[in-house]
N, C-alpha and C positions, 0 to 999 in steps of 0.2 A: 440357437444363440444363447449364451448364459442370461439368466435373469438376476438383476440385483435388487435386493429388498433393502431400503434405506430407512433407518429408524433415527430418531422417533417420527412416528406417522405411518409406518409400514407402506412407504411408496415404492412401487414396483416399476421397473424399467429394464430394457433389454441393453446389454452391452457385449461388444465383440471382444474376443479373447486378445485382440491387438489394440484395443481402445482403452485409454484411461477411464476409470470410473467417473471421474470428474467430468470429463468431456461428455459422456453418455447422460450424466445427470442434468448437466446444462441443457443439453438437446431436449430432454424430456421435460423441461420446464421447472426443474428443482434447483434452488441456489443453496449451496452450502459454502461455508467460508473457504476462500480461496485467494491466492495472490499470483504467485509466479508461473504456475503451471510447468514447472520443471524441476521439482524437487529440492528447491533451494531455500524456501522461506518458512515452510512448515505451517502456513495458516490452514491448510486443508488436513491437517492430521486428524485422524479418527481411528476407529477400532473395527477390526474384523470379528463379528460375533459368530458366524457360522460360514464354512467354506474355506477357500484358499485363493490368495492372490499372488501374482508375481510382481515384482518391482522393477521398474526401469531404472535409469540413471538418477541419482540423487546425492546430496552432500550428506556425509556421515554425521556431521554435527547437528543436522536437522532431524535425524531419526536415528538415534543411538541404538546399539545392538540390545541394550536392556529394554528398551521400548518395543522392538521387534518381537523380543521373547514375550512381552505382555500382550501381544496381539494388535499393536498399534501399526498403522500404515499411513502413507501419503496417497491420497485419492487421486492427485494430478499424475502420478507415475504407477499406480496400482492396476494391474490388469487381472480381470477374474480368470481363474482356471476353469470353473463351473459356476453353478448357481451359488451366489454368496449373499449373506446378510452383513451389512456394515452400519456402524453407528457413527453419525456426525454430531458435533456439539450444537449445531443450529441448522435447521432444515427450513427453507422458505420457498414460496412459489416465486418464480420470476415476474409474474404479473404483466404489467403493460410495458415493461422495460424491453426494447427489441434492439438486438445487436445490428447495427447497420455498417455498410461500407460506402464512404462519402468522400467526394473531393472537398478540399478546403483551401482558402487563400489567405496567405499570411498578411495581416494588417498591421501589426507592430511588432518590432523586435527592440525591446528596451534592455540594454546591459545595465543592469542595477549595481553591480559590482563586477570586479574583473573577471569572476568565473561564474557568474549567474545571469542568464538572460531570461527575461520575461517575454514570452512569445504569445501574442493573441491572434487567433485566426478566425475566419468567418466561413460559415457553411453556406451552400446555395440558399437563395432566398425562399424556395418553397420546401426546405428541409429543416427539421428540428431534431436535435439530439436530446431524447428523453433519458435522464440519468439521476442517480442519487449522488448527493454531496459526498465527495471522497473517493469516487471511482475513477478509472483511468481509460485512456484511449490508446491504440496502437497505430504507429505510423506504418504503412505498408510500402516498403521500399522496392526499386526496380528489380534488384536482384533476389527478391523473395524474402529478404530478411525483414524483421520487425523491431521497432523500438517503441517502448512504452513509456508514457509519462502521465502522472496523475493531473487531474483537472483541478486549478485552483479556484475557479469561479463556482458559485452556487447555482442550482438549477433555475432559480427565479431570475438570475442575471446572466442569461445565455445569449445575448446578442452576439458576444465574441467568447470563444473558448480561450481560457488563459492556462498557460503552463509555465512552470518555473523550471529551467533547464540549467544544470550544472555542467560545465565543460569537463569532459573526461578526455584527457590527451591521449590521442591515438584512436578515440571513438570515431566509428565510421560516420554516424550522424551528427554528434555534437561538434567534431571537428568543422563540419560545414556550417553549422549554426553559428559558430564563432570565427568564421572566415579563415581558418587555418588551413583548409584543403579546398581545392575547386571542384565543382562550382560552388562558390560560397552562397549561402541561403541569404535571400533578400526579400523585402516587402513586395508582395503581389505574386510570389511564387505559389504554384499549385501543388498541393501534396494530396495524398489519399490517407484517410484514417479508417479505423474500424473501432466500434465501441457502442455502448460502454462496457468495461469489464470491471471485475473485482467485487469483493465483498466488504471493503473497508468503508463503512457508512453508519451512521448513527442508529442505535437499536432504540426506536422511539417508545417501545413498550416499558422500558425501565424509567424509573425517577431516581436513580442513584446519582449522586455527584460524580462529575467526570474529571479525571486527570488526563490532559492532553500532553503527549511527550513527543517532541519533534527534535530532529537533528538535520541541520542544514537545509536543503530543499524539501525534506520531509514536512516542513512547514505547509507545503502547497495544498495537500488534501485537508489538512487540519483547518487551514484557513477556510476552505469551502464549507466544511461542516460547521464551524462557528458562525459564519455569516449567514448560513442558512438557518441555524438556531435563532439567531438575533432577528432575522426576518419574519419568521414563523412565530415568534413569541415564546419559544420554549425557555422556560425559567430554571432549567437545571443548573446547578452550580458548576462552573468550569474554572479549573486551575491549569493554565498552560505553562508548561516548562519547555523552553526553545533553547537548545544548545548549539555552540559552534566553537571553532578553534580560536578565532579572534572576533572582536566585536563586529567587524565588517561582515562576517558570515550571517549575522542576524539582519538580513538585507531589507526586511520591511519591519524593523524594529519599531518605527514610529506608528505603524498601524496597530500592533499589538498594544502599544501604550495607549492609542486613542480608544481602543475597546475598553481597556481597563478604566480610563477616565470617565468614559460615557456609561458604563455599566458596572459600577463599583460594587453593587450588591450581589451581582452574578459572577463577574469575571475577574480573575486574578492572573497576573502576568508574572513569571519568573524567568528572566534571561539568565543563561549560564554560559560562561566561557571558560575553556580548558587551558588555553596557551596564550594568554594575553602577554603583550609585550609592555615595557615601561611606557612607551610613546602612546599606547592605547588609553592610558589613564583610567583603567576599568576599576570601578569600585563596587560592582555588584558581585553576585555569586560566581564562584569559579569551581572548577573540577568537571567531572563527568556529569551529564545532565540527569541520567537516571538516579545517580547517588544523591543529587538534591533532593529528589523525591523521597528516598529512603531516610534522609536527614530530617525531612518534614513530617513524615507519616510513620508511625509505629504500627499501625494496623490499617490495611487497605480492604478488609473484607466488606465494607459497605460502599466501596467504590466501583466504577468502571474505568478502564484505561484504554485509551486510543493512542497508539504509538506508531510513529513513522519516521523512517530514516535509514541510517546505516545498519547493516546486519548485526555488528558487534553490540550496537546500542539496543536494538529490539531484543536480541537473544539474552543479553545481560538483565534487561529490564523484566522480560517474561520470568527468566529463572529466579531472580532475586525478589521480585514483587510476590510471587506465588509461594515461594519456600520461606521467605524470611518475613513477609507482611501480610500473609494469609489471604492475598487476593485469589479469587476463584478463577481457574483457567478459563472458565466460560465467560468471564468479564474482561479479559484481555483481548483486544483486537488490534491487529497489526498490519502494516503495509511495509514490509522490509525492502529496501532499495538494493536488491540482490542482482548478480550477474547469473548467467545460465550455469547450472550444473552439468558438466560435459561427460562425465564418466561416473561409474558406479561407485558403491560404498568402498570397494576394495582399493580404489585409487581416486579420491576426489580432487576435483580441480575446477578452475573458473575460465570461462571463455573471455580472454583479454580484449576481444574486440567488441564486447557487448557493452555498449554505452547506455543501456536502459537505465532509467532512473524510476524505479517503482518495482514492487515485487511481482514481476511479470517479464515475459518475454516470449 
């Protein structure tokens, strides 16, 4: 079986030729940045130092040809041909976080706006899900499919797991959540989850000020991170930019305003709306949310950015922040709410039935 050497750290583990390097790394207890596991989000992008890999299906915009020529790859779809050495931008031990498969019971379904449901569910009394703020869980459906959602609650507040679910019309899972198809989901229903997953969490070793960038329900994991920082007394400066098409898309606007009022020295909130109507009477920032950051900062080299939401927002932010505002790629952390990449680079497409809301499936 091929051996993979993961740098930095020279960690060595075995990986089958039909197995993605990311899967083998996680099994061996090494956590590298990742999100979707299907070649759609780019969070696990790294470099092949020695050896050769074959790539499975992925979206061509995630790994352009010029980057492939430079030796870059996506660990979630890269299979080793033989022994390889690969470089990731961040390597950590998984530590005490254990991925579990558990039943859960829906306790609350709160429709906060027409297309956003806040679901809270409870785990069995003798079970606890250990996770880091910003990670996600997967629902295991009866047909073998999975649907993934970021957790919006912080680890210290884990009596109920909180999810922010946006309705995707035609979505196998979200149509049931919103009662469009039968059987409609209801309080006390029992579901099965697996988690925690993902590497979208705060890097505690840094003291750099943070820009949080959210679009729509991308607010969910960012909410978890901010609440965890407040709870633990982390004093790093936070500037949250939350974008939506209409003001109603900022469905917990009052919560962000409350943070800003209670922690004015640490936290700044910038709501941004792109398509406000006259009846909205919107008087705050307008346009694309990542461009509000560009307007406010000429240099991001001393910051970290945590971005979550629609792929176009994440891709635009990553490209423009690094190329135009000197942000280090190692200081950009993202959870892109992508759907599955169903075919290879020669013919990229999206699985229209995938109503996953997180960089995962």
